[in-house]
N, C-alpha and C positions, 0 to 999 in steps of 0.2 A: 872439573868444571870448565866448560868452554864458553867462548863468546861467539860461536858460529851463528851466522844468520840463518833464519828459516821462517817460512810463512808466505803470505801473498804480497805482491808489490803494487796492488791497486791503490788509487788515491783515497784519502780519508773523507768520509761524510758521516755525521753522527748517527743518523737513522740507519744507514747501511751497515755501519760498524756494529750497532746493536743487533741488527737482524743476523749478521754473520756470526757474531761471537756468542749471542745469547744462549743458543742451544747447547753449546759445549760447556759454557759456564754453569748452566743449570744441571747438566749431566754430572759435572764434577762435584756437585753438592753431596751426592750419596757416598762416594769414597771419603770425602772430607769428614762427613758426620760419622762414618764408621771408625776412622782413626781417632777422631775427637772423642767419641763415646768410649772407645777402648782405653784411651789415656785417662779419661775422667773416672771410669770405673776402677782401673788398676790402682790409682793413687788416691782415691777418695777426695777428689777435688770439689770445690764448691760449684754451684750452678753458674756463678759469674764466669767461670772458665769457658763454659759453652758459649756464653754471650760474647766473650772476647774473641774467640776463634771466628765466630760468625761475623763479627764486626770487621776483623782484619780481612776476611774473605770478601766482604762487600766492598771494602776499600780497594782491594786488589782488582776485583771485577770492574769497578768503575774506571780504574786506570787502563785495564785491558780494552774496554769498550771505547774509551777516549782515544787510545793510540792505535786501535785496530783499523786496518784498511777496510774500505767498503767491499761489498760482495764482489766476487770474481768467479772464475771458472771453478775455483776450489770451494767445496762445500764446507761451511764452518771455518774454524781456525786452521784446519789442515792437520794432518797426522803428526807432524813434528811438534807443532805448538800444543797439541793435545797431550803429548808426552810431557812437555814442560808444565802444562796445567796439572797433570797427574803428580808431578814432583811437588807442586805447590800444596797438594792435599796432604803431603807428608810434612812439609816445612812449616805450614801455618799452625798446626796443633802444637808443634815444638815451640814455635815463636811465642804463643800465648803463655807458655810456662814461665816466661820471665816475670810475669805478674804474680807467680806463686813460688818464690825462691825456696820456700820451706821443703819442697819435694825434691830439690836437686841433691839427692843423696841416695845411697843404697841402690835399690833396683831401678830407680828412676834414671840413673846414669845410663844403664844398659838400654833402656827404652829410647832415650834421647839419641844415643849412639846408633841404635838400629835404624830408627826413622831417618836420621840425618845421613847415615852412610848409604842407605838405599836411595835417597834422593840424589846423592852425589854420583852413585853408580849409574843411575838412569840419565844423568847429564851427558854421558858420553854417547847416548843413544839418539837423542833428539837431533843433534847436529848431523850425525851420520845419516839419519833418515832424510833430513832436509836436503843434504847434498845429493843423495841417490835419487830423490824424487824431483830435483830441480826446483824446489820451493823456498830457496833462501831469500831473506829479506831483512831490511833494517828493523822492522817490527819484531820479527822472530829473534834476532840477535839481542835486541833490547830487552825483550821479555826474559830470555834465558839469562842474560847478564845481571839484570836487576834481581832476579830470584836468587842467583848465586851470591850476590853482594848482601842481600837481606839475610840469607842463611848464615853467612860468615859473621855478620853483625850480631845476630841472635846467639850464635855459639860463643862469641867473645863475651857477651853479657852473662851467659850461663856459667862460663868458666870463672868469671869474676865472682858471681854469686856463690859458687862452690867454695870459695874461700881459699882455694889452692894458689891463686895468682892475684897479685895486686890489681888495682883499678887501671894500671897502665895497659893491661891486656886489651882494654876496650879500643885502643888505637888500631888493633888489627882489623876490627870491624868498621871503625870510623874513618880510616885513611882514605878509602875510596870516595866517601861522601865529602870529606874535606877537599879532596882533589877536584870534585865537581864544583864545589863552592868557589874554589880558587879560579877555575876556568871562567866562571861568571864574572869575577872581579878583575881578572887579568886577561885582556884580549889575546895576548901572545900565546896563551895556553889553549886557545879554542881551535887550533888546527886539528886535522884528522890524523889520528895515529895509525901507523901501518899495522897490519896483522902481525902478531908476535907469538911465537911458541913459548918464549920465556914467560910472557904474561899469563898464559894459560897454565903453565906448569906451576908458577908461583901461587896462583889461585888454588890449585888442587892441594898444594903443600899446606896452605893455611887451613883448609878444611881438615886435613889429616892431623895437623898440629893441635888444633882445638879439640878434636875428638879424643886424641891421645891424652890431652890434659884432663879431660872429663873422666877417663877410665879410672875406676876405683883403685886399681893396683899401682897407679902412678902417684908417688908421694909429692907433696907440695914443692919441695926443692927441685925435683926433677921436672915437674910441670912448669915451674917458673923458667927453668933453663931452656926447655923445649919451646915455650912461648916466646922467650926472648930471641931465640934463633929464628923463629918464624917471622917475628916482627922485623928483625934486622934484614931478612931477605926481602920482605915486602917493601920496606923503606928504600932498599936499593933499587927494586924494580920501578917504583914510582919516581925515584931520582933520575933513572935512565930516561923515562918517558918525559919528564919535565925538561931535562936537558935537551932532548931531541926537539921538543916543541919550541923551546926558546931559540935554539940555534937555526931552526928551519922556518 
């Protein structure tokens, strides 16, 4: 998972942003419904699952329209951000499963791992495309980063619901949001962090750790140990960033 910027750099206007992003958001509904329907049918989920996925997608779309720059020479969101949007069609059906913890067992583990791993693999593609096409932007970086953070949060909840790891595993998904809250409350943390390969690697490790914990062949004791190692690494990474912001 990377935090590479991609997209357009045009200034924001509400109407222009809707005009620019609406077509891509509408086109993404088809693959979203395909993954959602497959999940629904595979595990015999109630109709409320479909509503929950759609509700989360509507909320995400509203945020994309709100933060999306106005129309520019690039049609739509741009190819890199379309890849990120495609990743969202895999992440959101998994996210809605947190409302149905009873299915987080057996074959459901493998379906969650498949969708999440594919979303993670595609994450290396959107940033690369953005750099090659010269379409990097703060909007693209934010879209990419927020989707990554959301996936990590969802996976940490699913690991907890699996019963393999205690509720402390939720810290893996919550730390980033706690850091954002701390930046609002403590002005000294509001500085701009430099690009960091360490931060990107640690993010990837968290995804791998959580997927490993979900794997059926990993026993509870091993899952707890692996998650503890991932959390320790994540806390170290945040501590380095906090120390840098405070001292600079």
